[in-house]
N, C-alpha and C positions, 0 to 999 in steps of 0.2 A: 863602533857597536855591533858593528856586521862581523868582526872575533866572538863576541857574547853566541851566535846562531852557530858557527861555523865548527865551533867548539865542540868534540860531542860528549863532554862530562860536562861544561854548562846545558849543553841540551838533554841531556838525561835527566840533571837535577830538576830540572823545568819540566819533564815527563813527571819527574817523581813529585815535585808537586803539584803538577796540576793532576796525577793519578791520587791523592791522600785527601785533596778541597774536593773531588769528587766520591772520592771512600766517605770521607763528612760527611757528604752530603745523603748519602747511602744511608750511611748506619743511622744518621739524627729522622731520615723518613723513616725506615726499619723500626726502629722507638717507636711513633709516634702510630706507622701502623699495628702494633701492634699494644699498644698501650688501647690506641683504639677496638681491635680488634679483640682486648680485655671486659673493653667498658659493654661490648656488645654482646657478649656473653652473660655478662651481670647482668645484663639488659633482657634477656632471651632466658635464663633461668628464672629471676624475678616471675617477668608473664606468664611462663609456664607454672610457677607457682599457683601468680592467683589465679589461674584460668583454674587448674587443679582443685582450689578451694569454691572457687564459683560452680564446677561440675560437681561437686560433693552437696553444694546448699542444692543444687536444680534439681538430683535426683531425692535426695532427702525430703525435699518441696513437694514433687515429684509423689512417693511412696505415700506421702500422708495425705495430698487431696486426691491420691485412688480409694485412700483406706478411704478416706473419706465422704469420694462417691460413693464405694461401697454404702456404706452405711446409711446415705441419705436415699439409693436406690431400695437395701430394705425396710428402711421406713417406708417408702411411698407405697412399696408393694403392700406392707400391712394396714397403710391407709386409706389402702384400694378398700383394702377390704371389707372395714362398716360397711352397712349397707347407707347409712347416708354420701357417706361418698362413693361408691359407685353409683349413686342416684345424680350426684353432681359429676361426675364423669364422663357420664352415657348423656347426661345433656350438654355438656362440653361437646361430647361428640356431636351431638346431634343438633344443635349450634354452627357448627366448624363447615357440615355437612349442608344447613343449611343455605351458606354463603357461598359455597363452593358451588350449588345451584343454579342460586341465582346467579353465578358470572357462568356457568356455562350452557345452561338449559335456560331459550328466549322463552319458552311457552309456560315454565316452570313458574314464572316469577309472581306474575301476576294472580294465580289460580293459590299457590302457596302466601300474596298476601292476603287475601283472600281470606282465606282460613285464621291466615294468625289475621286476625283484626277481629271475627267471628269469635276466636276464642278467648281473645282478648277483653270485648265484650261480655261476653261470657260469664269471666269473670268476675270483674267487674260486677255485671249485675250482681252475682254471690254475693260481692263483699258489702253490696249496698243493701242487699237484705230483698231484691226483687227476682230470685231468683223462682220459678218452677215450685219446686220443693218449700220453698218458705213464704208465699203466696198460699198454698194449699194450710202450710201449717198456722195463716192466720187467719180461714175463714172459718178451723176446724175451733179456733182456741175463741174467737172473736174479737179482735182489734177493729176498732170501729174508724180507723184511717186507709181501711186498707184499699177493696175495689169495691166500694159498696153501691156501684150507679151499673154495673153492666148485669146486676140479675144472677152473684150467684157462678158466673161460669172465671176460669181463667182467664186474664189477659196474655195474646201471645206476645212470643217478645218484644216485636218490631212493634209495638202499641205502646211500651213502655218508654219510646222513645220519642213520642209528643209526636211522631210524623202525620202527614194528609194517611199515609195508606193504613193504620193505627184506626184514625177519625172513619174512614169508607167502610171498612171491615167490619165496624161496631153495628 
């Protein structure tokens, strides 16, 4: 057995065989790496194609939305030119300003709320038919259910609410 390791021919053959085994292992590993690299290349090309398609669809959607946005902007500008819409827009501006003032101005809120409630009561009185012009109209026409007990004088606004201040003034 010792003769195998001392003979140069056997030693050369064992080295050659060992080298051939390592060569086969390296070639197999190279083929695996080459196949894996080919798989990664196809995966990358597929991914790039999908991203390119998605980018095209995104750009199409972006241009469509931009044109739709522009047409809506033009339509809003056209609608804002109508008198009714101008009035509604101005009302919205005032409502937002009111909300802002109520939040930011501490002395403004009570006065504003009093003014709003007064305006609301005036509007409700007009809707019920007890506003000042309608009272005069009733007196001229002669509606019998009006204010016959007050000597022909129109009632002040706070007297229509039925409070004590209205009965003390009469």
